[in-house]
DSSP file (Angstrom, degrees, kcal/mol; ACC not computed):
  #  RESIDUE AA STRUCTURE BP1 BP2  ACC     N-H-->O    O-->H-N    N-H-->O    O-->H-N    TCO  KAPPA ALPHA  PHI   PSI    X-CA   Y-CA   Z-CA
    1    1 A M              0   0    0      0, 0.0     3,-0.1     0, 0.0     0, 0.0   0.000 360.0 360.0 360.0 129.0  -11.1   -8.2   -7.1
    2    2 A P        -     0   0    0      0, 0.0     2,-0.1     0, 0.0   112,-0.1  -0.180 360.0-100.9 -62.7 154.9   -8.6   -7.2   -9.8
    3    3 A L        -     0   0    0    110,-0.1    75,-0.1     1,-0.1   117,-0.1  -0.458  41.1-102.7 -73.2 151.9   -7.0   -3.8   -9.7
    4    4 A D    >   -     0   0    0     73,-0.4     3,-1.5     1,-0.1     4,-0.1  -0.633  21.1-152.5 -76.2 120.1   -8.5   -1.1  -11.9
    5    5 A P  G >  S+     0   0    0      0, 0.0     3,-2.0     0, 0.0    -1,-0.1   0.668  86.6  81.9 -71.3 -12.7   -6.3   -0.6  -15.0
    6    6 A S  G 3  S+     0   0    0      1,-0.3    -2,-0.0     3,-0.1    -3,-0.0   0.641  76.9  72.0 -63.5 -10.5   -7.5    3.0  -15.2
    7    7 A F  G X   +     0   0    0     -3,-1.5     3,-2.3     2,-0.1   102,-0.3   0.609  69.9 114.4 -80.2 -10.6   -4.9    3.8  -12.5
    8    8 A T  T <  S+     0   0    0     -3,-2.0   102,-0.2     1,-0.3     3,-0.1  -0.418  78.3  27.0 -58.4 129.2   -2.2    3.3  -15.2
    9    9 A G  T 3  S+     0   0    0    100,-3.4    -1,-0.3     1,-0.3     2,-0.2   0.261  85.6 142.1  97.1  -9.5   -0.6    6.7  -15.7
   10   10 A R    <   -     0   0    0     -3,-2.3    99,-2.2    99,-0.2     2,-0.4  -0.460  33.6-161.9 -64.6 130.4   -1.3    7.9  -12.2
   11   11 A T  B     -A  108   0A   0     97,-0.2    97,-0.2    -2,-0.2    -1,-0.0  -0.948   2.6-150.2-118.3 137.9    1.6   10.0  -10.9
   12   12 A Y        -     0   0    0     95,-3.0    95,-0.2    -2,-0.4     3,-0.1  -0.651  33.2 -84.0-104.5 158.6    2.2   10.7   -7.2
   13   13 A P        -     0   0    0      0, 0.0    94,-0.3     0, 0.0    -1,-0.1  -0.230  54.2 -94.6 -60.6 149.4    3.8   13.8   -5.6
   14   14 A P        -     0   0    0      0, 0.0    92,-0.2     0, 0.0     2,-0.1  -0.266  42.8-111.6 -60.8 148.6    7.6   13.8   -5.4
   15   15 A T        -     0   0    0     90,-1.9     3,-0.1     1,-0.1    52,-0.0  -0.347  38.6 -88.1 -75.7 164.1    9.1   12.6   -2.1
   16   16 A A        -     0   0    0      1,-0.1    89,-0.2    88,-0.1    -1,-0.1  -0.442  62.9 -85.0 -63.8 147.3   10.9   15.0    0.3
   17   17 A P        -     0   0    0      0, 0.0     2,-0.5     0, 0.0    87,-0.2  -0.260  39.2-151.5 -60.5 139.6   14.6   15.2   -0.6
   18   18 A Y  E     -E  103   0B   0     85,-2.3    85,-2.9    -3,-0.1     2,-0.6  -0.969  13.2-136.8-114.7 123.5   16.9   12.4    0.8
   19   19 A E  E     -E  102   0B   0     -2,-0.5     2,-0.6    83,-0.2    83,-0.2  -0.732  13.3-138.1 -86.2 119.2   20.5   13.5    1.3
   20   20 A V        -     0   0    0     81,-3.1    80,-3.4    -2,-0.6     2,-0.3  -0.659  26.1-165.2 -75.5 117.8   22.9   10.9    0.2
   21   21 A G     >  -     0   0    0     -2,-0.6     4,-2.2    78,-0.2     5,-0.2  -0.777  29.1-122.7-108.0 151.4   25.7   10.6    2.8
   22   22 A R  H  > S+     0   0    0     -2,-0.3     4,-2.4     1,-0.2     5,-0.1   0.896 112.2  51.2 -52.1 -44.1   29.0    9.0    2.6
   23   23 A E  H  > S+     0   0    0      1,-0.2     4,-2.8     2,-0.2    -1,-0.2   0.857 107.8  52.0 -69.7 -33.3   28.4    6.8    5.5
   24   24 A K  H  > S+     0   0    0      2,-0.2     4,-2.4     1,-0.2    -1,-0.2   0.903 111.5  47.6 -65.7 -38.9   25.1    5.6    4.1
   25   25 A I  H  X S+     0   0    0     -4,-2.2     4,-2.5     2,-0.2    -2,-0.2   0.923 112.6  49.8 -64.2 -42.3   26.9    4.7    0.9
   26   26 A R  H  X S+     0   0    0     -4,-2.4     4,-2.4     1,-0.2    -2,-0.2   0.941 112.6  46.6 -62.0 -48.8   29.7    2.9    2.8
   27   27 A E  H  X S+     0   0    0     -4,-2.8     4,-2.3     1,-0.2    -1,-0.2   0.889 112.9  49.0 -65.3 -38.4   27.1    0.9    4.9
   28   28 A F  H  X S+     0   0    0     -4,-2.4     4,-1.9     2,-0.2    -1,-0.2   0.942 110.7  49.9 -65.0 -45.5   25.2    0.0    1.8
   29   29 A A  H  X>S+     0   0    0     -4,-2.5     5,-2.7     1,-0.2     4,-0.6   0.908 113.8  46.8 -58.5 -44.8   28.4   -1.2   -0.1
   30   30 A A  H ><5S+     0   0    0     -4,-2.4     3,-0.8     3,-0.2    -1,-0.2   0.911 108.6  55.4 -63.1 -42.5   29.4   -3.2    3.0
   31   31 A A  H 3<5S+     0   0    0     -4,-2.3    -2,-0.2     1,-0.3    -1,-0.2   0.842 113.8  39.5 -60.6 -36.1   25.9   -4.7    3.3
   32   32 A I  H 3<5S-     0   0    0     -4,-1.9    -1,-0.3     2,-0.1    -2,-0.2   0.457 113.5-117.2 -93.1  -2.6   25.9   -6.0   -0.4
   33   33 A G  T <<5 +     0   0    0     -3,-0.8     2,-0.7    -4,-0.6    -3,-0.2   0.854  63.0 146.3  73.4  34.0   29.6   -7.1   -0.1
   34   34 A D      < -     0   0    0     -5,-2.7    -1,-0.2    -6,-0.2    -2,-0.1  -0.899  27.7-175.3-109.6 113.2   30.9   -4.7   -2.7
   35   35 A A        +     0   0    0     -2,-0.7    -1,-0.1    -5,-0.1     5,-0.1   0.188  27.9 146.9 -92.2  17.7   34.5   -3.4   -2.0
   36   36 A N    >   -     0   0    0      1,-0.2     3,-1.9    -7,-0.1     4,-0.3  -0.352  46.3-143.0 -51.6 120.3   34.7   -1.0   -4.9
   37   37 A P  G >> S+     0   0    0      0, 0.0     4,-3.0     0, 0.0     3,-1.0   0.709  94.6  73.2 -66.2 -16.0   36.8    1.8   -3.6
   38   38 A A  G 34 S+     0   0    0      1,-0.2    16,-2.4     6,-0.2    -2,-0.1   0.635  95.8  54.2 -69.3 -10.2   34.7    4.4   -5.5
   39   39 A Y  G <4 S+     0   0    0     -3,-1.9    -1,-0.2    14,-0.2   -10,-0.1   0.633 124.0  19.8 -90.7 -18.2   32.1    3.7   -2.9
   40   40 A T  T <4 S+     0   0    0     -3,-1.0     2,-0.6    -4,-0.3    -2,-0.2   0.564 114.0  64.1-128.3 -20.4   34.3    4.4    0.1
   41   41 A D     X  -     0   0    0     -4,-3.0     4,-2.2     1,-0.1     3,-0.2  -0.928  56.4-160.3-120.2 114.7   37.3    6.5   -1.0
   42   42 A A  H  > S+     0   0    0     -2,-0.6     4,-3.0     1,-0.2     5,-0.2   0.861  94.6  53.9 -58.6 -37.2   36.7   10.0   -2.4
   43   43 A E  H  > S+     0   0    0      1,-0.2     4,-2.0     2,-0.2    -1,-0.2   0.894 108.3  48.9 -65.4 -38.5   40.1   10.1   -4.1
   44   44 A A  H  > S+     0   0    0     -7,-0.3     4,-0.7    -3,-0.2    -6,-0.2   0.907 113.1  47.6 -65.2 -40.7   39.3    6.8   -5.8
   45   45 A A  H ><>S+     0   0    0     -4,-2.2     5,-2.3    -8,-0.4     3,-1.0   0.923 111.4  51.3 -60.6 -45.8   36.0    8.2   -7.0
   46   46 A K  H ><5S+     0   0    0     -4,-3.0     3,-1.9     1,-0.3    -1,-0.2   0.857 101.9  59.4 -60.5 -36.0   37.7   11.4   -8.1
   47   47 A S  H 3<5S+     0   0    0     -4,-2.0    -1,-0.3     1,-0.3    -2,-0.2   0.739 105.0  52.2 -68.5 -19.1   40.2    9.5  -10.1
   48   48 A L  T <<5S-     0   0    0     -3,-1.0    -1,-0.3    -4,-0.7    -2,-0.2   0.350 129.7 -96.5 -95.0   4.5   37.2    8.1  -12.1
   49   49 A G  T < 5S+     0   0    0     -3,-1.9    -3,-0.2     1,-0.3    -2,-0.1   0.571  83.1 128.7  97.4   8.3   35.9   11.5  -12.8
   50   50 A H      < -     0   0    0     -5,-2.3    -1,-0.3    -6,-0.1    -2,-0.1  -0.745  59.7-134.9 -99.8 148.8   33.3   11.8   -9.9
   51   51 A P  S    S-     0   0    0      0, 0.0     2,-0.3     0, 0.0    -5,-0.1   0.704  85.0 -12.5 -72.5 -20.3   33.2   14.7   -7.5
   52   52 A D  S    S-     0   0    0     -7,-0.1   -11,-0.1   -14,-0.1    48,-0.0  -0.914 103.4 -42.6-162.6-177.2   32.8   12.4   -4.5
   53   53 A V        -     0   0    0     -2,-0.3    46,-2.3   -13,-0.1     2,-0.3  -0.268  58.1-139.9 -61.8 151.8   32.1    8.8   -3.6
   54   54 A I  B     -F   98   0C   0    -16,-2.4    44,-0.3    44,-0.2    -1,-0.1  -0.716  12.2-114.7-110.1 160.1   29.3    7.2   -5.6
   55   55 A A        -     0   0    0     42,-2.9    42,-0.2    -2,-0.3   -30,-0.1  -0.654  37.7 -96.4 -91.6 149.3   26.6    4.8   -4.5
   56   56 A P    >   -     0   0    0      0, 0.0     3,-2.1     0, 0.0    41,-0.2  -0.260  43.4-104.1 -56.3 152.5   26.4    1.2   -5.8
   57   57 A P  T 3  S+     0   0    0      0, 0.0     4,-0.1     0, 0.0    -2,-0.1   0.773 120.0  49.5 -56.4 -27.5   24.0    0.8   -8.7
   58   58 A T  T >  S+     0   0    0      1,-0.2     3,-1.7     2,-0.1     4,-0.5   0.478  81.1  97.7 -93.1   0.7   21.2   -0.7   -6.5
   59   59 A F  T X> S+     0   0    0     -3,-2.1     3,-1.3     1,-0.3     4,-0.5   0.871  75.1  61.2 -56.9 -39.9   21.4    2.0   -3.8
   60   60 A P  H 3> S+     0   0    0      0, 0.0     4,-3.0     0, 0.0     5,-0.3   0.648  82.8  82.3 -68.4  -8.0   18.4    3.9   -5.3
   61   61 A F  H <> S+     0   0    0     -3,-1.7     4,-3.0     1,-0.2     5,-0.3   0.921  87.3  55.5 -52.5 -44.4   16.2    0.9   -4.7
   62   62 A M  H <> S+     0   0    0     -3,-1.3     4,-1.7    -4,-0.5    -1,-0.2   0.886 111.3  43.0 -56.7 -41.3   15.8    2.0   -1.1
   63   63 A L  H  X S+     0   0    0     -4,-0.5     4,-2.3     2,-0.2    -2,-0.2   0.936 115.7  46.2 -70.3 -48.4   14.6    5.4   -2.2
   64   64 A S  H  X S+     0   0    0     -4,-3.0     4,-2.0     2,-0.2    -2,-0.2   0.858 111.7  52.4 -68.9 -33.6   12.2    4.2   -4.9
   65   65 A F  H  X S+     0   0    0     -4,-3.0     4,-0.6    -5,-0.3    -1,-0.2   0.940 109.9  48.0 -61.5 -49.9   10.8    1.4   -2.7
   66   66 A Q  H >< S+     0   0    0     -4,-1.7     3,-1.1    -5,-0.3    -2,-0.2   0.913 112.8  49.3 -57.7 -42.2   10.0    4.0    0.0
   67   67 A A  H >< S+     0   0    0     -4,-2.3     3,-1.9     1,-0.3     4,-0.3   0.839 100.3  65.2 -68.7 -32.4    8.4    6.3   -2.6
   68   68 A A  H >X S+     0   0    0     -4,-2.0     4,-2.3     1,-0.3     3,-1.0   0.675  77.9  84.9 -68.5 -12.0    6.4    3.4   -4.0
   69   69 A A  H <X S+     0   0    0     -3,-1.1     4,-2.9    -4,-0.6    -1,-0.3   0.809  79.6  66.1 -55.5 -27.6    4.6    3.3   -0.6
   70   70 A Q  H <4 S+     0   0    0     -3,-1.9    -1,-0.3    -4,-0.2    -2,-0.2   0.910 105.4  41.4 -59.2 -41.9    2.4    6.0   -2.1
   71   71 A V  H X4 S+     0   0    0     -3,-1.0     3,-1.6    -4,-0.3     8,-0.3   0.951 115.3  49.6 -69.7 -51.0    1.1    3.4   -4.6
   72   72 A V  H 3< S+     0   0    0     -4,-2.3     9,-0.2     1,-0.3    -2,-0.2   0.871 116.7  41.9 -59.7 -38.3    0.8    0.6   -2.0
   73   73 A N  T 3< S+     0   0    0     -4,-2.9    -1,-0.3    -5,-0.2    -2,-0.2   0.296  79.4 121.3 -98.0  11.5   -1.1    2.8    0.5
   74   74 A D    <>> -     0   0    0     -3,-1.6     4,-1.7     1,-0.2     5,-0.5  -0.632  50.1-159.6 -74.6 110.2   -3.4    4.5   -2.1
   75   75 A P  T  45S+     0   0    0      0, 0.0    -1,-0.2     0, 0.0    -4,-0.0   0.824  88.1  59.6 -63.5 -28.6   -6.8    3.5   -0.7
   76   76 A E  T  45S+     0   0    0      1,-0.2    -2,-0.1     2,-0.1    -3,-0.0   0.878 104.3  50.7 -67.2 -37.5   -8.4    4.2   -4.1
   77   77 A L  T  45S-     0   0    0     -3,-0.5   -73,-0.4    -6,-0.1    -1,-0.2   0.903  92.8-153.6 -65.7 -41.9   -6.2    1.6   -5.7
   78   78 A G  T  <5 +     0   0    0     -4,-1.7     2,-0.4     1,-0.2    -6,-0.1   0.791  23.1 172.9  75.5  28.1   -7.0   -1.0   -3.1
   79   79 A L      < -     0   0    0     -5,-0.5     2,-1.1    -8,-0.3    -1,-0.2  -0.580  30.0-141.0 -71.7 127.8   -3.8   -3.1   -3.3
   80   80 A D    >   -     0   0    0     -2,-0.4     3,-2.3     1,-0.2     4,-0.2  -0.771  16.5-169.8 -90.3  95.5   -3.7   -5.8   -0.6
   81   81 A Y  G >  S+     0   0    0     -2,-1.1     3,-1.4     1,-0.3    -1,-0.2   0.701  78.9  73.6 -67.1 -18.5    0.1   -5.5    0.3
   82   82 A S  G 3  S+     0   0    0      1,-0.3    -1,-0.3    -3,-0.1    -2,-0.0   0.665 102.4  45.0 -65.4 -15.8   -0.1   -8.7    2.4
   83   83 A R  G <  S+     0   0    0     -3,-2.3    62,-2.7     2,-0.0     2,-0.3   0.367  92.1 111.4-107.0  -0.1   -0.3  -10.5   -1.0
   84   84 A V  E <   -B  144   0A   0     -3,-1.4     2,-0.3    60,-0.2    60,-0.2  -0.613  39.0-179.5 -90.3 137.9    2.5   -8.5   -2.8
   85   85 A V  E     -B  143   0A   0     58,-2.2    58,-2.9    -2,-0.3     2,-0.6  -0.942  35.2-113.0-122.7 151.4    5.8   -9.9   -3.9
   86   86 A H  E     +B  142   0A   0     -2,-0.3    56,-0.2    56,-0.2     3,-0.1  -0.769  36.0 179.1 -87.8 120.5    8.6   -8.0   -5.6
   87   87 A G  E     -     0   0A   0     54,-2.8     2,-0.3    -2,-0.6    55,-0.2   0.813  54.5 -10.2 -92.5 -34.6    8.8   -9.4   -9.1
   88   88 A D  E     -B  141   0A   0     53,-1.2    53,-2.5     2,-0.0     2,-0.3  -0.986  50.0-158.5-164.3 156.7   11.5   -7.5  -10.9
   89   89 A Q  E     +B  140   0A   0     -2,-0.3     2,-0.3    51,-0.2    51,-0.2  -0.984  12.1 174.7-149.9 137.4   13.7   -4.4  -10.7
   90   90 A K  E     -B  139   0A   0     49,-2.4    49,-2.6    -2,-0.3     2,-0.4  -0.957  12.0-156.8-136.3 154.6   15.5   -2.4  -13.3
   91   91 A F  E     -B  138   0A   0     -2,-0.3     2,-0.5    47,-0.2    47,-0.2  -1.000   4.4-167.9-133.6 137.9   17.5    0.8  -13.3
   92   92 A V  E     -B  137   0A   0     45,-2.4    45,-2.5    -2,-0.4     2,-0.3  -0.962  23.2-155.0-123.7 113.5   18.3    3.2  -16.1
   93   93 A Y  E     +B  136   0A   0     -2,-0.5    43,-0.3    43,-0.2    42,-0.1  -0.626  36.3 175.8 -96.9 144.4   21.0    5.7  -15.2
   94   94 A S  S    S-     0   0    0     41,-3.0    42,-0.2     1,-0.6    -1,-0.2   0.674  87.9 -22.2 -98.5 -36.1   21.9    9.1  -16.4
   95   95 A R  S    S-     0   0    0     40,-1.7    -1,-0.6     3,-0.0     2,-0.1  -0.965  79.9 -85.7-160.5 163.7   24.7    9.2  -13.7
   96   96 A P        -     0   0    0      0, 0.0     2,-0.1     0, 0.0    40,-0.1  -0.448  44.9-107.0 -73.7 150.6   25.5    7.5  -10.5
   97   97 A A        -     0   0    0    -42,-0.2   -42,-2.9   -41,-0.2     2,-0.3  -0.501  46.3-168.1 -66.6 146.5   24.1    8.8   -7.2
   98   98 A R  B >   -F   54   0C   0    -44,-0.3     3,-2.1    -2,-0.1   -78,-0.3  -0.947  29.3 -78.9-141.7 158.8   26.8   10.4   -5.2
   99   99 A A  T 3  S+     0   0    0    -46,-2.3   -78,-0.2    -2,-0.3     3,-0.1  -0.311 116.3  30.1 -56.0 133.2   27.5   11.7   -1.7
  100  100 A G  T 3  S+     0   0    0    -80,-3.4    -1,-0.3     1,-0.4   -79,-0.1   0.138  86.1 132.5 100.0 -19.8   25.9   15.1   -1.2
  101  101 A D    <   -     0   0    0     -3,-2.1   -81,-3.1   -81,-0.2     2,-0.6  -0.342  47.6-150.3 -64.1 144.1   23.0   14.5   -3.7
  102  102 A R  E     -E   19   0B   0    -83,-0.2     2,-0.4    -3,-0.1    28,-0.3  -0.935  25.2-164.2-115.5 104.0   19.6   15.5   -2.4
  103  103 A L  E     -E   18   0B   0    -85,-2.9   -85,-2.3    -2,-0.6     2,-0.3  -0.729  15.7-172.9-101.2 135.0   17.4   13.1   -4.3
  104  104 A S  E     - C   0 128A   0     24,-2.3    24,-2.4    -2,-0.4     2,-0.5  -0.921  12.8-148.6-117.7 148.7   13.6   13.2   -4.8
  105  105 A V  E     - C   0 127A   0     -2,-0.3   -90,-1.9    22,-0.2     2,-0.6  -0.976   5.2-162.3-121.2 127.0   11.6   10.4   -6.3
  106  106 A T  E     - C   0 126A   0     20,-2.3    20,-2.7    -2,-0.5     2,-0.4  -0.953  18.6-154.6-105.0 118.5    8.4   10.8   -8.4
  107  107 A I  E     + C   0 125A   0     -2,-0.6   -95,-3.0   -94,-0.3     2,-0.3  -0.756  15.2 177.7 -99.9 139.2    6.4    7.6   -8.7
  108  108 A S  E     -AC  11 124A   0     16,-2.6    16,-2.5    -2,-0.4     2,-0.7  -0.972  32.3-122.7-134.2 151.4    4.1    6.6  -11.4
  109  109 A I  E     + C   0 123A   0    -99,-2.2  -100,-3.4    -2,-0.3    14,-0.2  -0.868  29.6 177.7 -91.5 116.1    2.0    3.6  -12.3
  110  110 A D  E     -     0   0A   0     12,-2.8     2,-0.3    -2,-0.7    13,-0.2   0.769  62.3  -0.3 -89.1 -30.2    3.1    2.5  -15.8
  111  111 A A  E     - C   0 122A   0     11,-1.3    11,-2.5  -104,-0.1     2,-0.4  -0.987  47.7-168.8-160.7 145.8    1.0   -0.6  -16.1
  112  112 A I  E     + C   0 121A   0     -2,-0.3     2,-0.3     9,-0.2     9,-0.2  -0.973  25.5 158.8-137.2 124.6   -1.6   -2.8  -14.4
  113  113 A K  E     - C   0 120A   0      7,-2.0     7,-3.3    -2,-0.4     2,-0.5  -0.948  34.3-128.6-139.8 161.8   -2.4   -6.2  -15.8
  114  114 A S  E     + C   0 119A   0     -2,-0.3     2,-0.4     5,-0.2     5,-0.2  -0.959  24.1 178.9-115.2 129.6   -3.9   -9.4  -14.6
  115  115 A L  E >  S- C   0 118A   0      3,-2.8     3,-2.5    -2,-0.5    -2,-0.0  -0.978  73.4 -21.7-132.2 117.1   -2.1  -12.7  -15.3
  116  116 A A  T 3  S-     0   0    0     -2,-0.4    30,-0.2     1,-0.3     3,-0.1   0.838 127.7 -52.1  57.4  34.1   -3.5  -16.0  -14.1
  117  117 A G  T 3  S+     0   0    0      1,-0.3     2,-0.3    28,-0.1    -1,-0.3   0.369 115.0 115.6  84.0  -8.7   -5.6  -14.0  -11.5
  118  118 A N  E <   -C  115   0A   0     -3,-2.5    -3,-2.8    28,-0.1     2,-0.5  -0.753  64.8-129.0 -95.3 144.6   -2.6  -12.2  -10.1
  119  119 A D  E     -CD 114 144A   0     25,-2.0    25,-3.4    -2,-0.3     2,-0.6  -0.815  21.1-162.2 -90.4 128.9   -2.4   -8.4  -10.4
  120  120 A V  E     -CD 113 143A   0     -7,-3.3    -7,-2.0    -2,-0.5     2,-0.4  -0.948   6.1-170.3-116.9 117.6    0.9   -7.2  -11.9
  121  121 A L  E     -CD 112 142A   0     21,-3.1    21,-2.7    -2,-0.6     2,-0.6  -0.878  13.0-156.6-109.5 134.5    1.9   -3.6  -11.4
  122  122 A T  E     -CD 111 141A   0    -11,-2.5   -12,-2.8    -2,-0.4   -11,-1.3  -0.949  18.5-172.7-104.7 120.9    4.8   -1.8  -13.1
  123  123 A V  E     -CD 109 140A   0     17,-3.0    17,-2.8    -2,-0.6     2,-0.5  -0.962   5.5-159.3-121.1 126.8    5.8    1.2  -11.0
  124  124 A R  E     -CD 108 139A   0    -16,-2.5   -16,-2.6    -2,-0.5     2,-0.5  -0.904   3.1-163.3-110.1 135.4    8.4    3.7  -12.2
  125  125 A G  E     -CD 107 138A   0     13,-3.1    13,-3.0    -2,-0.5     2,-0.6  -0.968   5.5-157.3-118.3 118.7   10.4    6.1  -10.0
  126  126 A E  E     -CD 106 137A   0    -20,-2.7   -20,-2.3    -2,-0.5     2,-0.5  -0.875  13.0-159.0 -98.0 119.2   12.1    9.1  -11.6
  127  127 A V  E     +CD 105 136A   0      9,-2.7     8,-3.0    -2,-0.6     9,-1.1  -0.854  16.2 171.9-106.0 127.3   14.9   10.1   -9.3
  128  128 A H  E     -CD 104 134A   0    -24,-2.4   -24,-2.3    -2,-0.5     6,-0.2  -0.898  26.9-124.3-128.4 157.2   16.2   13.7   -9.7
  129  129 A D    >   -     0   0    0      4,-2.3     3,-2.1    -2,-0.3   -26,-0.2  -0.382  45.7 -85.2 -93.2-178.9   18.7   15.8   -7.6
  130  130 A A  T 3  S+     0   0    0    -28,-0.3   -27,-0.1     1,-0.3    -1,-0.1   0.752 129.0  54.8 -62.6 -23.8   17.9   19.2   -6.1
  131  131 A S  T 3  S-     0   0    0      2,-0.1    -1,-0.3   -29,-0.1     3,-0.1   0.534 120.6-106.6 -87.5  -1.9   18.7   21.0   -9.3
  132  132 A G    <   +     0   0    0     -3,-2.1     2,-0.2     1,-0.3    -2,-0.1   0.398  69.4 149.0  94.5  -3.8   16.3   18.8  -11.3
  133  133 A E        -     0   0    0      1,-0.1    -4,-2.3    -5,-0.1    -1,-0.3  -0.443  51.5-117.5 -69.6 134.2   19.0   16.8  -13.0
  134  134 A H  E     + D   0 128A   0     -6,-0.2    -6,-0.2    -2,-0.2     3,-0.1  -0.539  37.0 171.7 -72.0 134.2   17.8   13.2  -13.8
  135  135 A V  E     -     0   0A   0     -8,-3.0   -41,-3.0     1,-0.4   -40,-1.7   0.779  59.0 -20.3-107.9 -54.0   19.9   10.6  -11.9
  136  136 A V  E     -BD  93 127A   0     -9,-1.1    -9,-2.7   -43,-0.3     2,-0.5  -0.994  46.4-135.0-157.4 149.1   18.2    7.3  -12.5
  137  137 A T  E     -BD  92 126A   0    -45,-2.5   -45,-2.4    -2,-0.3     2,-0.5  -0.943  22.6-157.1-103.7 129.6   14.8    5.7  -13.4
  138  138 A S  E     -BD  91 125A   0    -13,-3.0   -13,-3.1    -2,-0.5     2,-0.5  -0.929   7.3-170.1-107.1 129.2   13.8    2.8  -11.2
  139  139 A I  E     +BD  90 124A   0    -49,-2.6   -49,-2.4    -2,-0.5     2,-0.4  -0.973   9.9 177.6-124.0 118.2   11.4    0.3  -12.7
  140  140 A M  E     -BD  89 123A   0    -17,-2.8   -17,-3.0    -2,-0.5     2,-0.5  -0.938  20.3-146.7-123.4 143.4    9.9   -2.2  -10.4
  141  141 A T  E     -BD  88 122A   0    -53,-2.5   -54,-2.8    -2,-0.4   -53,-1.2  -0.929  14.2-168.0-105.9 125.8    7.3   -4.9  -10.9
  142  142 A L  E     -BD  86 121A   0    -21,-2.7   -21,-3.1    -2,-0.5     2,-0.6  -0.947   5.0-157.4-112.9 137.2    5.0   -5.8   -8.0
  143  143 A V  E     -BD  85 120A   0    -58,-2.9   -58,-2.2    -2,-0.4     2,-0.9  -0.942   4.3-157.9-117.2 115.9    2.9   -8.9   -8.1
  144  144 A A  E     -BD  84 119A   0    -25,-3.4   -25,-2.0    -2,-0.6   -60,-0.2  -0.838  26.3-134.5 -93.8 107.1   -0.2   -9.1   -6.0
  145  145 A R        -     0   0    0    -62,-2.7     2,-0.1    -2,-0.9   -27,-0.1  -0.270  19.4-113.1 -63.2 140.6   -0.8  -12.8   -5.7
  146  146 A A        -     0   0    0    -30,-0.2     2,-0.2     1,-0.1   -28,-0.1  -0.458  28.4-113.7 -69.9 146.6   -4.4  -14.0   -6.2
  147  147 A A        -     0   0    0    -30,-0.2     6,-0.1    -2,-0.1    -1,-0.1  -0.552  36.3-111.7 -74.4 146.6   -6.3  -15.5   -3.2
  148  148 A D    >   -     0   0    0      4,-0.9     3,-1.4    -2,-0.2    -1,-0.1  -0.320  30.9-103.7 -74.3 169.4   -7.1  -19.2   -3.7
  149  149 A E  T 3  S+     0   0    0      1,-0.3    -1,-0.1     2,-0.1    -2,-0.1   0.795 120.1  52.4 -63.7 -34.3  -10.7  -20.1   -4.1
  150  150 A A  T 3  S-     0   0    0      2,-0.1    -1,-0.3     1,-0.0     3,-0.1   0.518 114.1-114.4 -82.0  -6.5  -11.1  -21.4   -0.6
  151  151 A G  S <  S+     0   0    0     -3,-1.4     2,-0.2     1,-0.3    -2,-0.1   0.564  77.8 123.4  82.3   7.4   -9.8  -18.2    0.8
  152  152 A K              0   0    0      1,-0.1    -4,-0.9    -5,-0.0    -1,-0.3  -0.635 360.0 360.0 -99.4 159.2   -6.7  -19.9    2.3
  153  153 A E              0   0    0     -2,-0.2    -1,-0.1    -6,-0.1    -2,-0.0   0.467 360.0 360.0 -88.3 360.0   -3.2  -19.1    1.6
């Protein structure tokens, strides 16, 4: 059964703050193989005008994906997560995430459409620091694959 497009525009409560730590940034940078010194060396980051080490551009995916669980687990929406694949990801930055930030994410459903029997959801995460300053907008596309007619995968 297709998802109800009237859920478009639904916004979920902000997440609890996540404190961005130097070690988490360092681990993430190592995991993605990015040796940029601004991710591991405070002095290198300061020489670029940042108050502390900054996170790689894809670091907020971890936060926005966790926040999107509110959409995935919304019983009223009825999304079958066993059929979901991550279709696309975009980020629109005001500034980089940096060590010491306490970030919260507010998730909204921007669009729900049906394409060839698949449900396509556009989910937006607005990431703000503890002072309310916008850090980044995360836009992800989730595709809930249609079940085949015989009920087999």
